[in-house]
N, C-alpha and C positions, 0 to 999 in steps of 0.2 A: 486261903490266902489268894488274893487276886493280883496278878501282875499288871499294873496300869502304866502305860507309857504316855507321856505328855509331849506333844510336838510344839515347839515354839520357834519363832523366827525373830531375827533381829533386823531392824531396818537401819540401813546406813545411808544417811543423806549426803548429797554432794556438798562439798566444801565451797565456800564463797571465795572468789579471787578478785582482788582489786587490781586496778591498773594504775600504777604510779608513774608520774613524770611525762604523761602523754601531752603533746603540744600540737596545736594546729599551725600550719605554716601560712604566712602571708603569700599572696599571689597577685599577678597582673591580671586584669580583667580578661576573661576568656569566654564570657557569655554562658557559663555553666555554674552550677552550685557545687561542683566537685571540690573537695578540700583534701589536702595532703596532711596526714597525721604522722608524727614521728616521735621517737624517744620513749615510748611506753614500755614499762616492765611489769611483770606479774608479781604481786605480793600475796603471799599465803600458800605457795606451792609446797606440797609435802615432799619430804626427803625422798629422792629416788624418782620423782615424777618430772623434774625439770627438763631432762633430755627427751621427754615424751610429749611435750606440749609445743604448739606453735600458735602465735597470735597474729591475726590478720586485721589490719586497720582499714576502715572505710569511713570517710567523713563527708559531711554536706554542710555548706554554708546555708544560713536561713534566707539569704538573698543572693542573687547572682550579681547584683549591682555594686559599684564602687562605694566603699565606706570603710570606716575604722571600727574596731571592736565588734565585728559582726559575729553573732552566735554561730558556733559550729557544733553540730550533732555528730557524735561518734557512734558507730555501730561496729563493735569489736566481735570477732568470732574466734573461738578456740578450736584447734584441731590437734590430732595426734592420738597415740594409743591411750593416754591417760585423760583425755578431754572429758570423758563421761564421768569422771570423779569430781568435776568442778562446775560451778555456775559463775559466770562472769558478772561483776557489778560494773555496769557501763559508766564511764567517766562523764562528768557534767562540768559546766562552767567554762568550756573551751571557747575562745574567741580568736579571731585573726582579722586581718585587713585585706581589702582588695583595692589595688591601685589602678589608675586609668591605663588603658592600652594606648598606643600611639598611632595616630593617623597622619599620613604624610601627603601634603599637597604636591602633586606632580604635574607641572605645566607641560603642555605639548609645545615642542620647539616651534618658533615662528620667526619669520624674517619679513622685514619691511624695507622699502626704499626710503632713504633719507628724505625728509620733507613731507612724507605722506602721513596720514592719520594712523595712530596706533590703536586699532580696535580689533575685536574678534578673537581675543585670546581664549584659550580653552585648556582643559586638563581634567584631572580627576583626583580621587583620593585612594590611597592604598593603606592596608592595615586592618581592615574590618575583620571581625572574628565571628564564628558561629553562624555564618550565613547572613549576617547583618549587612546593610547597604546604606549608602548616603540617604536614600529615600526614607528608610524606616528608623534611623537613629539620630539624624542630625536635624537641627533647626537653623533657620537663616537662609541667606542667599549666597551661593558661591560666587566670589568676585575674583577676577584675575587682573593684576595691575603690574606696571613696570615703572621704574623711575625715569625711563627714557620718555621723550616727547618728540613731536615732529621736528623740533629744532636741534635734537641731539645729534652729535657726530656719529659717524659709522662706528660700529663696535658691538661688543656683546653686553647685554643688559639682562638682569634677572627678571623673571616673570614670577610674581609671588601670588599665592592664593590666600584668601581670607574670607571672613564673613559667616563662618559656620560655628556652631556649638554642638556639643554632645555630652550627655551626662557621664558616660563611662569611658570617654576618650580625651586625650590631649592632642593638640595639633602642632605639627612641625612643617616648616616650609621647605 
């Protein structure tokens, strides 16, 4: 009689976890594709593992430019003592919107003597993001004007800027 022993091994595969309820948040244009994700919860966690898992959200817009319904890619990561027991199924179909940032025309204060021509006004724009400037994101010609004219009485008059457009910005005077 021969005593034979057979060694066998069992393979245990990592369980799949879905992420339910994840949403991408709308944002104001900031010159980046970074997206904020919120509201996701793990579906399929085995009893006893819930307190040993943490979910981290990272999202990216498909475009940094202003628009509605822009696709957002989620890259979720799982950490914690039980993380090795699971494989995350990345969520799909996320979208969000990017609304325009605001540029503000800021005129340089000026004074004129009544009866003299009103010329030479100047100023600039504030509110650019991500290193952008008037030169690299606007089109048109910056114009400064006032409702006052050479015949206007002494007083304070607004100096308004206009003449520019930009795809990812709105303008305020």
